[in-house]
N, C-alpha and C positions, 0 to 999 in steps of 0.2 A: 504494500499499500503506499502510493505517494505522497507526502503531505504538501499543503500551499506553500510552506518556505522551501520546500527542495523544488517543486515546480517554479517559483519564483528565480530561483539561483541558477537552474538549468536554462532558463529562457532568455534572461541576463547574460549568462554565459556564452551561450549560441548568438545572441545578438552583438557580442563583443567579437566574435570569432569571424561572423559574417558579414559585418558592417564595411570592414576595411575600413578606407578613408573617407567614407559617405558622412557628410554632417549628423550628428544625432538627431538633429532637429526634423531632419528631411527623413532619414531613415525609418523614425517611428509610422511616419505616414503607412511604408510598405509593412513593415512588420506588423503593426495592429491593425491594419487592413486586412491582411492574409489570416490573420489570428480569427477576426471577426467573421472572415467567409467561412472559414472552417467550422466556427460556430453554428452560422446559418444553416451550413450543409448537415452537421449533426443535428439539428433540431428538426430539419426536415426529414430525417432519416428516422428519428425518435417518433415525431407524430404518425408516420407511415406505419412504424411496428406496432404502436400502441392501438390505432384506428384499425388495424388488418389483424389485430390478436396474435400477434406471434410470438415469441418467446426471443430472448436474447441471446442466444444460440446461432440463430440463423444466421446467412451472409445476406446481411439487409441489403445491401448494395444490388446484388444479385435478384433479390425477392421484387427489390423497387424496379429494377429496369424492367423485370417481367410484366410485373402488374402494372407500368405506366405501357408496355406495348399492348397490352389488352383495353385499357380502361382510358387511357390517355389524359384529356383534360379534365375530364371527372374524378380522377384520381389525385388531379392537381389542386383542382377546384376545391377538393375536400381538405385538403391540406392549407389552402389559401383562406378557407373559412374558421380554421383553429388559427396558424400561426400569424395571417394578416400578410404571408408571403409564402415563397417555395422554391427551391432550386429543382430545377431539372435533372434526372439521371446521368446523362453526359455532361454536365455540367458539375456534378458534386467536386468537393474538396478532395475525396476520397480517389475520384475516377483521375485526378492529376498523379496523386502517388501513385496508382496503378501503373499509368504509362511512364512514370519514372522508373520503377522498376522492372518495368519491360524493354526499356531504351526506348520509347516510343514516345517521350514528352515533346510537346513543341511550344512556344512560349504564347503561338497565336491562340491556344487552347485556352489559357488563363483569360486573355484580353475576351475572347469571345463568351466564355463564362459570365465575367463582369458584364458585358453590354445584354447577355441572355437575361440577366436576374434585372437590370434597370427597364427592357424592354415589356419583362413579366409584370413587374410593377405598377408601370405607366398607366396602364388600363383601370386600374382598382383604384376606387376613392380613399386608400388609406396610403396612396404611394408614397406623401409627403415625409413618410417615416424613415424611407430608405433610400429616396430619391438624391441620386449624386453622390452617394458612400464609395463610390468604386471609379470617379470619374477619372479619365487621363488627366485632369489638371492635380487629382490627389495622388494616384498609383498609375505613374506615366511609367509602361515596360519600355518604353525605348529612350529611356534616361540613359546618357551616358556614366553617369555618375555609378549605374549599377554595375557596368563595364563597356570595355572602349569598343567591343564588338557583340552581336548576336549571340555568339556561341557563350562569350564570356556573363552577359547579362542572362543567358537561360540557365550557365551553371549555376549563377547566385541564387535564382529566383528558387531556383531546385533546392537547393542547400536551405532556403529558409521553408518551401513548403514542408520538407521533409521534417523540418524542427516540431511541427504540431502534428505530423500524422498520426502519432500512439498516444494522444491526449484526446478523451472523450469529453467534450465540451458541455455536453448534458450532465454527466456525472457531477464534474467540475463546478457548474454552475450551482448543484445542491450546496450548500452551507456556505455560498458564495465565496468559493474557492478560485472559482473564474473572475470573477469581479476583483478581488483581490490581488490577483496576479496580473489583470490588465492593467489595475490603477498602480499598481508597484511598478510595470516597466512604465508607464506614462511619467512616473517622478523620477525614475532612474534616468530616462531619456532626457526630463529637463535639467535634472542635473548635469549630465553632459555636454546639454548644448546651451548650457552660459546663457549670455542675455536674452538668448532666442527663445528661450523657456518662458519668460516673463509672460508673453502673450496666451501661453495655455496652462499654466499651473500655478498653483497656490501650494506652499509647503504644509505638508499636513500636520504640524504642529499647531500651525495660526488657523487653519480650517477646523482642529479640533477646538480649539480656544472661541471660534465662534459659534461653533454646530452645540457645543456643550451649554452656553450662554445662553442661545435663543428658544432650546430645546427646554431649559429649566425656566424659562421665563414665561414661555407661553404654548397654548392648547395650540398643533398645529396642523391642520390638513392641504395646506396649500403652502409651496414655499417658492419663491421666485430669484435668481441671479441675472441680472441685466448684463453683465458683462460675464457669460458663465465660464469660459475656457474648454477646461476638459472635464469641467462636471462634480468637480471632485468636491468642490463646497457643498453642492446638493446633497452629494450621495453621503457625506460627513452627518449632515444633517439627519438624513433619514436613517443611518445607522444608529442614532442616539435614542432612536422611538421604537417602541415595542412592534411586535410582528403585526398586529391588529391596525396600528396607528400607519405602519409602513404600507400595509396594502390600501390604507385609504386616501394616504399623502398622493399630490397632483403636483409635479415637477415643474416650472416655466423657468424657461431660460433663453437670452439672446446673443449670439456671438456675431461680431464682425467680420472674422476671418473664416473663410469658408472651410478649410483644412483642419483648423480649431472644433469650427461647428461638428463637422463630422464625427469628428471624436469625440464629442458630447454624445451624439446621438449614440455611436458605438457604446461608451462606457455606460450608460444608464442602461443600453439593453441587455449587454453582458451582467449588468447587477442583476436582473430581475425586475426591473420597470416594465411593465405593460405599455403598449404603445400609447393605447389611450390615457394612461396615467403621465403622459408628458407631453409639455409643447415647446417644442424648442425651435426658435425661427434663425434663420441667416439674414442678420442687418445691421445697420448702425443705429444703438440703441437710443441715442442721444437726438438724433436725424428727425426721428417721426416716432411719436409715443407707443407703446405697445406693452403689453396686451391692451387694448380697447373695448370697453362695454358699451355696443350700439346705444344700448336704452339710458346711459348716464356718459355722454362724451365729455363731460367737463372733468369727472372723476377719477377716471382709469379703474380700471379693475383691483382690488385690494384683497393683500396676500396677508397669511398670517406669520409670515417671518422674510424677510428680505435679507440676503446676505449678497455681498461682492466685494471682488478686490480689482478693482480699474485701473486704468493707467493710469501711472503717475503722474500729477501736475501737465496732462496731455495738451500740448500746446496748437493741436488741432482740433481740438472737439467741437469747435463751431465753424470748421471751413472744410469739413467733407462733405458738404452738399452745396447744390447753386443758390440756395436760400437760408442763409443763416437765421437762427434762431432768436426769436425776440422776447423780451420781458413778459409779454403778453401770452404765451403758453402757459397754459393751466399748469405746468409742474411747477414754472418759476414766479407765476405771477405775485402769489402768498407772499415772496420775498422783495418784489419791486425792485430787484437787480438782479442783472446776470452776473457770472462769477466773470472775470478777465479772461481775455481772451488768448493768453500764455497760462493758463492754469485751469485747467477743467474739474478738478477735484468736486467741489461743491457744487458741480453741475450733475453730476453723477449721482452725490447725494441725494438732492433736491427730487431728481427722478427716483430713485429708490423710496425716498421718503412718501413721495405722491401715489405709491402703491402700496404703501403699508396701511394695514387694517387699524380701528381704530385700538383694538386690544393685543395688535401683535407684536414683534422685536424686529429691531434692523440691526444688523452688524455689518461694517463697511471697516476695508484697510485704506488708510490714507496715509501720507508724507505728515509729518511735525508741524509743516507750515500754515496747516488748516487752522492750527490751534493760536497762531498768534499774529499772522500776517493781517495787515490794514487794507483798506482801499475797501471795494466792494465784497472782496471777502469779508473782512472785520462788521461789514453791514450785516451779510449773511449770517454768520456766527452768533450777531447781538438778536437778530429774531429768532433763532434755533432757542436760544436760551430763555429770551423772553418768552417763547411761544412753549416752553418749558420738555421741551422735545430728547434735550441731550439727558441720556441716564448715565452715562459712566465714559471714561476715557481711560484705554489701556496702554501705555508705552511697552514696545517690545524692542528687544535688542536691535544693533544693527548688522549687517551683515548676513539676513536670515533669508534675504531674496536671491534669487541666479539673476534677476535683471537690474538689481541694484544693490550698494553697498551702505545706503543712507537708513536710518531707525525709521521705524516706522511706528503707526497708532491705531489701535481699532476702536471704534466709537459706536457706541451701544445709543439705540435711538429708541423712544416710546413715544405715543401719542396721549397714553391716558395714567401718566405721572401723576401723584397727591402734588398740590400746589406749594405744599411746604418741604416735597422731597429734594435732597443734596444731591449734586453731581457727584460721582464718584471717580476719582484719580488713582489710579494705581501705575506705578513704578516698576515694570518687570524687565528693565533695561539692562541689568546687570546679572539677570537671571537666565544662564545657559551654561551649554560647554561647546567646543571647538568640535566640529568633526571634518574630518577634510578642510574644504575652504569654507564653508559654510558655520553660520554658529547656529547651534540647535537649542529650543525649548525640551528641557527634561520633562519627564510625566510628573515629577513633583512640581514645576514650574505651572504646568499647566493648570495641575489641580490646586495651587495655592491663588492664582489667578479666579478662578472659576469659585471658590470655595469665597473669598473677599468678595466676587462679584453679588453670588446668593446670598450670604449673611451681614452684605455691607458694614464689614469691620474696618476699624481705621486700624494699621500697625505703622508706628513710627519708623521712618524712613523708607516706607513700601506704599501704603496708599492714606487716603485723606477724604473725608467726606466736605466737600466745599459749598456754602449755603449760599444763599443765591447774592445776599447783602456780599458777603465776601466778593463774589464773581464781579458783582456791581463794581466794588473797590480797586478790583483789578482791570477797571475798563474792559471786561469780557475777554481778557486775553486769559486762554486754558493753558497755556503752556504749562508742564506738569510740573515741572522745577519750582514753581512759584506756590506749588500746595504742598509738593512732598519734598520734602528738603533731603539729601542725600545725607545718612548718617557718616559721620567722621570718626573712622575708628583710631584716629591718632588721638591719645593721651595727652593732653596740654602739659607741657614743661611747669615745673615748679622752682619758682628762683630761691626761694628759702631752701628748699631742699637740698639744691645744689652745694648752697653757701656753708650750709649747717647740719646737712646728712638727715637721715630718715625718711619714712614713706609717708605722705600726707594722707589723713585720717578719710579726707572726700574721695581720696579713690579707693580707701578698703571700704567706704560703704558702699561703691559702686559696683563691689564685687557681688552683685544679686543673689546668685544661684549658693554661694559659699555662706552668705548670711542668712538666706533663708533655709538651708537646709544643716549645716553643722557650725552656728556661729560661734557656739564654745570653744569647738577645736581652734578656729580659726582665731579668735582673742588669745586662746592660751600660746597663741605663736606668737604673737605682739607684745612688745615693751615698749612702754610711752616713755618718750625720752624729751620732750617739752610741748604743752599746749598745740592741738593740731599735730603731731607727728609722732610716730611709733619708728621701731625696729623690728624685723625678724630674731628672735631667740631661737632658729634652728634654720634648716637648711631648706630650700621647698621641697627638696625631694623626702625628706624626712616628714614634711607637714602631708605631703601627696600619698604616702604611707598612712599616715593617720586618718588621713580623711576617707581615702578606700575604704578604710578598717573598719570604719565608724560602723555601729551597729545600725543606725537610721539610715544609712547609703544601702548596706547590705539587705535591709528589709524590703527597702525600695527596688532594689535589684530582683531580690527574690518575690515580689507581690508581682513585678513586669513578668518575669519568668513563667511563673504560674499561669498569666495570662496567656503567653504567648502560647505555651503549650497546650491547653483550652483550645486556643485558636487553631493551633495545626493537627491537634487530634480531631476537632471539627470538620477542618475543611480537605484532610487527609481521608476521610471517607468517604465527602463529596467528590474529590478526585479519581479518586481508582475506582468511582462507579459511576463514572458520564458512560452515557449513551448517545446515538444519533440523534435522539429528542433533545439531549441537553445544550443549551445554548450558553457556548463556552463564553463570551461576551458577557451576559449577565452575569455567570460565575466569576469573571474576573472582578467586575465592577463592585461585586458583593464583596469580594476577599479583598478588595484593596480599601473598600466605605468600612470593614470590621477592623482593619487594622488600625485606620485613623480614630476611628472611635475608642481604640483600647488605649493607645497613645494620649489621646486627647484628655485623659483620666489620671494624666500626671505630669505636675508642673515641671516647666523648664526642660521638658525633651523638645528636641528637632523632630516634629510630628511628620514633616514631608521629608525627612531622612527614611524614615521607617517607612514612608508609602513608596519611596522609590526602590526603598531593597525588595521590596514585593513586586513592584511591578517591571526592575530586572527579572526577576525570576519567573517571571511569565514571557517574557520577551527571550531569555535565553534558554528554559526549557520546556515550560507547560505549554505553552501555545503549540509548539511541536508534537510533544508527547501525548496530549490531551485528544488529539485529532486521531493518533493512530490508535489509543485506548478507546474512544467513544467508536471507532470501526471493528475491532479484534478483541476487544475487553481487556482488561488489566493485565491478568496472569497470561495469556496469548500475547501480548503486546511485547511482556518482559522477556518472551520466550522464542521472539521473533529475531531472526538474524537476515540482513541484507547485504548483497554485493557490495566490496567496499573499492570504490571507482577512482581509479587514479590518472591523473594525465601523462601522458609520455610523447618524447619527441617535441619537435618545435616545426614551426611552418606546415611546410605539406605534408609532412611527416607527423605532423599533432593527432594522437587517437589517443582513447579510453581503453583501460584494461582493468581487469579484476585484480586485486590485490588481499586476497585474503577476504574477512566477513567483518560487521561490525554490529553490534545490539543496537534493534531498532530502536529501545528506549533506556537500554540498561548499557553505558559505556564499557569499552572493552577493557580500559584501565583500571576503570573501579572494580570489575573483576576479579584484576590481575591483583589487585594490592589487595582486597578482602580476603578474599578465597587461594590466593595462590601468592600470599606474603612471603614465605620461605624463598620461594623460588626467584621474586624479585627482588630480595633481600641480598640474594646469591649473587646476581646478575650487579646489582648494583655495587657489590664489592668488588667484582671482577672489574667494573669500570672504574670504581677507585685504585685500585691496582694499576690499572691502563694508566691512568692520569702520573701517578706516579713515575712509572717506567718512562712516559714521553717525557714529563717533567727532569728525570736522571739524563736521558739523550739529547734534551735541549740545553742543559748545562756543558756536555762534554763539546757539543757542537760550538758554542759560543767561546769556549775555554779554548779550541782549534782554531778560533779565527785571532786569539789573542799572541802578537808577536813575540818572539824569543820565550815561549813557555813550551813545555816537555808535550803539552799537547798540541800545541802546534806542530811542533818539529815532528810528530808520531801521526798527528789525525789529520792533518791539514789535506792532504791527497784524498783522504777517504769523505769528505765534504763534497755533497752534489755543487755542480758549478752550471750556472747558465750561460748561454750561447759566447758572453763577453767574459766567460772565466772568472764571472765572482761568487764568493761562498753562497750558498742557500742553508735553508734552514734543518736540513735532514744529512742523514750519513748515505752513499752509495752502497747498495747491502754488496755487491760483488766485488767493489775496490776495497770494504773492509773484509771479506773472504780472502782474497789475493793479498793484500798486506800481513793478514793474520798467518796466513800459510808460508808466506817467506822470512817471517818472523823466528827469533830462536827462541825455543821454549825459554820460562824462567826469566827473562828478559823484561827490561822496563817498556820496551814496545810490545812484545808480547801480553803482558797483564794489560797494558791499556786496550790495546786492539781486541783482546778476551774480552774484555768489559763490555765496549762496545757492540760487540758481537752478542752477549747474551743478552743485555738489555733490548738489543733489538729482534730477537729470538722467544723473548719473554712477550715482547709488542705484538708480536704474530701469534703467537699462541694465544695470548689474549683476546686477540680481535676474534679470532677461530671459533674461540669458545663461549665468547659472548653471541655470535653471530648463532652458532648453534642452541644455546640454553634461551635465546629470546626467539627462535622459529619454534622451538618447543611448547616455551609460554605462550606461544600466538596462538598455535594448533591447538593447545589444550583448551584455552578460551574459546575459540571457535566453536570447540565442542560441546564446552560449558553450557554458552548461551541457550541453546536448545536443551538442556538439563536442567535448568535451575529450577529447583522447588519454591513452591509459592512463599515459603518463610524468606527464601533467599532474596527473593525479587522485592518483597516488601524492605526488607534492610537497604538492599542496594540503590533504589528508587528512592526511599525517604532520605538515604544519603546525599543522591543527586541532587533533588529536588532541596532539602531544607537542610543540608549539612551544615554546620555555622553559624545558622541563623539566628536562632536562640541567642547565640554569643552576641553576634552585631546588633540585635535589637537591645538586647540588656546592657550592650556598650553605650546605648543612647542614654541612660541613667549618668554614668560617666564622665562621658563628653563634655558639658558643658560645666563641670565643677574640672576638669581640666583645663579648659578653655581660662576659666578663674584664674586657677593657679600659676599659669603660664604668663599670665597677665602682672601676677603678683611678684614673679619671678624678673619679669621685665624690669617694672619700678623698682624691685630691691637690687637689681645691677645698675639702672639709670643715676640711683642718689647714692651710690655705693662709696664714691668720693667724692669728699667734701673740698671747699674751697681752701679751708686748713689742710686738708692732703697732700694737695698741689702746692700750698704755699713749701710745708715742710719737705716735699722731694724737689722742688725748686734750690731752697736753702741745701739740702743736701750735694745736689749738683755742684753747686755755686763752689760748696767747702772743698769737694773732691779736686774741682779744677784750680782751685786757688792753692790746694798742696801739691798740686802735680806744676803750676807756677813756682813755687818756692824750691821743689827741688830741680827744676832747670839751672844749668851751672852754665855761662856766657864764656867763652874763651877766643 
C-alpha cells in the first residue's frame, strides 16, 4: 500500500528527473494537465464499471471498448449523465500507455485525444466546466522546450505519461490523497518557479491562517476568492469544515490568467468538488463586477466568506480595459474615492468587501503600506474604520512569498461588529523558521495567531486591542508597531552596580518564574550588600541544582508527567485502532487541542512549544503510519515490509533497484537496536576498533611526511603519491609489502614496516567483518519484520511515535526556570567587576611598571 507522502515524493522526483531545463512555471501545465487527464480517464472507466455491474478484476479497458462498439453514443451518454463528461475508448490515457508499451505511440494521438474531449463536451450544457483545459495555449506539444525535435518531444511526453500509468486516480481521490498530491505538486512548482509563482500560489501557512480564522468566525455555505490562483485558499477553507458542510459548500472564484484559471478548475475537481458546486470565471476581477445578481444589480452576490491574495500594489489595476473604472462603480461608491492608479491594493479589498455578506468574514493578504499610506488610501482606510469593518490586522514575516521579499499582513474584515469592538493587531513578524530560501510559519505560530484572534487576547510584545479613540489619536494609522511594541530583551545597564558591585534587586524582581515558584530558594542564595543591591552567595550552577531539586518543581513535573501519560494512553488506543472511516485530520486536531488544554493548566509553560512537539510527531510519523494502519490494521501494518528502492547510476544510466526491505511502519534500525542489541553492539565495537586502527595509520602517514625523521626515511616511499608526486593520506599496500620483503628482520626498518603492514591487515579484516556482520544483521531484520509479535509491535511503534516525548514535555516545566537562571548568571557576570576592582588592577599594573623602570640600568 502506497501512502500519500510516498506518492508526493515519487511524483516530484519524477518531475525533477523529466523536466530538464524547462522552466518550472511552464512545466507544471504539462505535468498537472496530463495527471488531470489520467483522472478523467480513470473516472470514465470506473463509472462504466459500476454502471455495468462489473468486478474490479476484469480488463476494464477491453470491456469498455467492446461495449462502446455495441452501444456507441448510448454508453457515452450514460457516462455523460453521471459525470458531466466522458473519454472515448481510443482516447483513454490507458490507450496511450498501451501504445507506448507496444512501441506504437505517436504524439499526435495525445493531441487528438485532447481535441476529442473538447469536441465531446462542446455540445453539452455544462461544457464550461472543462472547456479549454487542454487547449494548445496551455499544453503545446509542439513546444521546443519539450525537446528540439519531434522524437525528443515524443520521448519526454512518453516518460511523463508513464509516471502516472500505475496510479488509480479514483482510488487516490478517496481520502483526498489525489487532491493532496496535486496541491503538493502545485506548491513544489511554485517554490521552484520563484517570482513567477506569485501569480498562482499562496503559501500553505498563509492559507491556513486565513482558513482557520474565517471558519471559526462564520457559518460558511458559500465562499469567494476574486483572485483565485490555483484555488488553494478555497480548498484550505473547505478542509476546515465538516464533511456535511463541505458537501453543501459552493466555491466561487475568478482568475485573469487563463493557464492559472485552468489549474483552479483541475484542482477543485481533483479534490472531489462537484462541477455544480463551483463557479470559476476567467476574467479581470476589477474590470467588471462578478458575480452579479440580476435582480439586485447594485448589491452584488453576497458570500459567507471572502478570501484572497491579490497582486501586491498592482500598478495596472485600472489600466487593463478600455474604459477605466470610476468612483460611481457600486463597489467603490460607498468610499467616495478610488485607490491611486499606482497601487490597486484597496481596489481588491473594496471589491471583496462589496461581496461580503452581513454575517460573513473576509480575509485578505496585503502589503503593509495599506496600513499607513496617506492620500486616497488614507481616506479609504478612515472610511473602513469609521464604518467599523476592520476586525483584525496580522503582521506576517518577510520572505514568505516567492514573488516578493516584503513583509505582508492579513486584514480581517466583518460587517456585523459591535460598535464598541476594538481592532485586534497581532505582530507575528518574528515568529518563523527559515526553510531553503523562504521564511515559514510553524504550526505553533499559526496556532498562536488563530488563538489570539479567536480569544481576542492581549499579549505584551505580540498583540494589542486598539480602541476607536486610540486609532483616531493615531490619525487612522494602523501600522502595527504603533500599537504593539517590540519586546526589548536587553536588560538596561545599572551604573551604580558597575561602580559599586552587586545585582540590582529590581532585576531580581523581574525573574518572574523563579519568584513565583521557588522564591525562598532564590532569596537564600542572595545576600544584601546595600539598599537595592544583592550578591550571590553561591554559584549559579549550585543554585540551579537547588532549584531543580526543589520538591515544588518536582511535584509540578510529576503532575505534568502523569497528565501526559494519561494523554498518551488515551491516544495510543485511538491511533492504533483507526480504520478507513476515521477522519485523520479530526484526530490530529483533537490531539493538538488536548495537548494545548493540558499545558494551559500549568503556569509559565510555553504552551505552543508543546503544541509544536505534537504537530511534528504528526508530520514526521503519524500521518504516514496512520494511512497504512487505516487500510491494513495496526498489527498487519506492523508486520508489513516493503522493497527498499535506491537510486543508482547517473544521467542516462540512472535507475532504481531494490536493496533489501524496510518495515512499513516499524523502522529497521529500531528493530535492530531493540531486538538485536548484542549484534548492534558487536558491530559498533568493531567500528571503534577500525577508527582506532585508521588513526594509528594516519599518525604514521603524517610522521612519514616529517623530514629527517626515522619514519620519513623508512616509510616515505610507501606513502601514496598523486600525479605530481605529492604525498597523500594513506599507504600503498603493494609498496609496503615490497619494502617489508626487502628489509632485514629485526632491523628498525623491518619493525616499522611490519607495524604499518599489521595495521593495514587489521583494517582490511575489520572492514570485512563489519560488512559481513552488518549483512547478517540486515537479513535477520528483514526476516524479523514479518515475524514480529503483537507485543513487539506495540513496544517498537510506541517507541517510534512517543519515545522521549514525556521527557520533552516535562522539560517545559524546567525551561522557564532555566531561562531566569541564565538571566541571573548574565547579571552576576556583568556586575562582578566594580570600578574599585578596575582601579586596583590599574594601580597594580602601574606599580609593576614602575618597578621594572627602576631596574633598568642606563649604560
